[in-house]
C-alpha positions in Angstrom: 0.0 0.0 0.0 2.9 2.4 0.6 4.0 2.1 -3.0 0.4 3.1 -4.1 0.4 6.0 -1.7 3.8 7.2 -2.9 2.7 7.0 -6.6 -0.4 9.1 -5.7 1.6 11.6 -3.8 4.0 11.8 -6.8 1.1 12.5 -9.1 -0.2 15.2 -6.8 3.3 16.8 -6.8 3.3 16.8 -10.6 -0.2 18.3 -10.7 1.1 21.1 -8.4 4.1 21.7 -10.6 1.7 21.9 -13.6 -0.4 24.5 -11.7 2.8 26.4 -11.0 3.6 26.6 -14.7 0.0 27.6 -15.5 -0.2 30.3 -12.9 3.4 31.7 -13.1 4.1 31.5 -16.8 1.0 30.8 -18.8 -1.6 32.8 -16.9 -2.1 35.5 -19.7 -1.2 33.2 -22.6 -3.9 31.5 -24.7 -3.4 28.1 -23.0 -3.7 29.7 -19.5 -6.7 31.8 -20.6 -8.5 28.6 -21.7 -7.4 26.6 -18.6 -8.9 29.2 -16.3 -11.7 30.5 -18.5 -10.9 34.1 -18.3 -10.3 37.1 -20.5 -7.0 38.6 -21.3 -8.0 41.8 -19.5 -8.8 39.9 -16.3 -5.6 37.8 -16.6 -3.4 40.9 -17.1 -5.0 42.6 -14.1 -4.4 39.5 -11.9 -1.1 38.3 -13.3 1.0 39.2 -10.2 -1.5 37.5 -7.9 -1.6 34.4 -10.0 2.2 34.2 -10.0 2.1 34.3 -6.2 -0.4 31.5 -6.2 1.8 29.5 -8.6 4.8 29.9 -6.3 2.7 28.5 -3.4 1.7 25.5 -5.5 5.4 25.0 -6.3 6.2 24.9 -2.5 3.5 22.3 -2.1 5.1 20.2 -4.8 8.6 20.6 -3.4 7.3 19.6 0.1 5.8 16.4 -1.3 8.9 15.5 -3.2 11.0 16.2 -0.2 8.8 14.0 1.9 9.1 11.2 -0.6 12.9 11.5 -0.6 12.9 11.0 3.2 11.5 7.4 2.9 9.7 6.0 5.9 10.7 8.9 8.1 8.9 11.3 5.7 5.4 10.3 6.7 4.8 13.3 9.0 6.0 15.6 6.2 3.7 13.9 3.7 0.7 14.3 6.1 1.5 18.0 6.7 1.8 19.0 3.0 -1.2 16.8 1.9 -3.3 18.4 4.7 -2.3 21.9 3.5 -3.3 20.9 -0.1 -6.6 19.5 1.2 -7.5 22.6 3.1 -6.4 24.9 0.3 -8.5 22.8 -2.2 -11.6 23.0 0.0 -11.2 26.7 0.4 -10.6 27.2 -3.3 -13.7 25.1 -4.2 -15.8 27.3 -1.8 -14.4 30.6 -2.8 -13.2 30.3 -6.4 -14.1 27.3 -8.5 -15.7 23.9 -7.6 -13.3 22.1 -10.0 -10.5 22.8 -7.4 -12.2 20.2 -5.1 -11.6 17.5 -7.7 -8.1 18.7 -8.8 -6.6 19.3 -5.4 -8.7 18.4 -2.4 -10.0 15.0 -3.3 -6.6 13.7 -4.5 -5.0 14.9 -1.3 -7.8 13.2 0.8 -7.2 10.0 -1.1 -3.4 10.2 -0.5 -4.0 10.8 3.2 -6.3 7.8 3.4 -3.8 5.6 1.6 -1.1 6.8 4.0 -3.4 6.0 7.0 -4.0 2.5 5.8 -0.3 1.8 4.9 
């Protein structure tokens, strides 16, 4: 079960790296505009905020990859970062877009459950 949880955690880390790229570098580009369903005007006005969000997503990915590198002693670090992602995902689903629940919160909850049963 630990292998499955580590694979899921790795995928979550990759998702957060992808979000970093979208928010920091593609926010006001055609791909980013489509991904977030917004106009160029809105994207231009919020570009600095989006880059900040992207940086935070990068920290979440880095934390997960760091935890994975620690092996068995990284369980507490995994729980911490997955819990942060779960809380941020729930908050984002409530305040911004319900899709965030499925992209961030539910995968983090699944990974936490897999860790618990490992």
